N, C-alpha and C positions, 0 to 999 in steps of 0.2 A: 480286816478280812483275812481269814486263814489262807495260807498258801499250801498247796498239796501237789505232790508228784506221784505218779503211779506207773509201775512197770509190771508186766505180766511175764512170768518165767515158767516155762514148761518143765515138768518133772516126769521124764519118760525113761531115763537111764541113769546109771551111777554118775556119769559125768555131769548130769544136770544138778545133782546134789552139790557138787563142787561149785558149779555156777551160782547156785542159790547162796552158798556160803560167801562167795566173793562179792556178790551183789549186796548182801546184807551187811558185810563188813564195810564196804564202800559207803553205803547209806549211813551207817553208824558214825563213821569218820566224818562225813559231811555234816552231820548233826552235832558234832563236837563231843561225842561220847568218850569217856575215858577208856583206856585199854581193858580194864576189868569189866566195864559195862559192855564194851564191844564183844569181849570173849563170852560173857554170859549169854548175850542175845544171839550171837552166831551159833553157839553150842545148842541152844534151844531150837533155833531155826533148822539146824542141820538134823537134829533128831526128828523133828516133825516132817521134814522133807524125806528122810529115809523111810519113815512110817508110811508116808503118802505113796512112795514107790513100792515098798515091800508088801504092805498090807492092803493098800488101796488100789494097787495095780497101775499107779501113775496118776498124774493129775496136773495141777498148776499151783503156782504161788503168786499172789498179787502183793507186790511190795510197794508200800506207800510211805512217803516222808511227809511230815506235817510241820508247819511253823505257825504257831498261834501266839503272836506277841513275842515274849521272851521264851516261851515254852516251845521246845522242839521234840519231835518224836518219830519213831519208826514203828510201823505196823506191818505185819505180813499175815495174809489169809491164805491158808492151804486148803484146797478142795480136791476131792476125788469122787469118782462114781463107783467105788469098790463095794465090797460086801457089807460095809458098815460095821459098827461095834454094837453087839447085842446088849452088853452090860457096861455102861460107861463108868459106873462107880467101881466095879471090879477092875476095869482097865486102868483106872487112875491109881490103884493101889501099888505101892512098891512091891516088887517081887512077882507081880502077875505078868506072864508072857504067853503069847501063843506061838512064839518062835523060839529060837535058841538063845535069845539074849538074857540079860540079867533082870529084866523087868523094871527098870528105872526110867524108861523113856518118857511117857506122858507126865508122870508125877514129877520127874526130875526137870523136865522142860518147864512145867508150871512154876516150880520154885525159882527158876532162873529169870523170870520175866515179871513185869508189873501187872500185866493184863493177860489173862488166859481164858479163852472161851472155846468150848467144844460142843458140837452138835453132830449126832450121827443117827442115821436111820438104816436099820438092816435092809439090805437089798437095794439101797439108794445111794449111800455114800456118806462121807464124813467131811466136816469143815472144822478147821482149827484156826483160831485167830490169836496171835500173840502181839504184844506191844510193849514198848519201853519209852519213857520220856526223860528228857534232860531238863 
């Protein structure tokens, strides 16, 4: 039987992004991820947490750790009730930005993880799930 643990982390201020980074790094260490694996996953989680705050107006992150036999994983699901993303395909393209950044956020985060899933409805909000397995 798989073992799972779940923590709900609020994302309401800049300091919450730091808390998400710390919680994700701790979960990755507990699952035995290498330093490179930790860094990639924490970087992706940090980018999505920042987007949740800046573009979604805040939200939450559900951090889950899983053990299935010898397989261990970390999954985090970010949700907001912000304005949503009208064109997901365009938002995933490198160089696209609605803010002042470089436009590598969503696409870059996707490249850093093994599982990336995004759903968004304009006027309702956005959900992004990322995961990495050991």
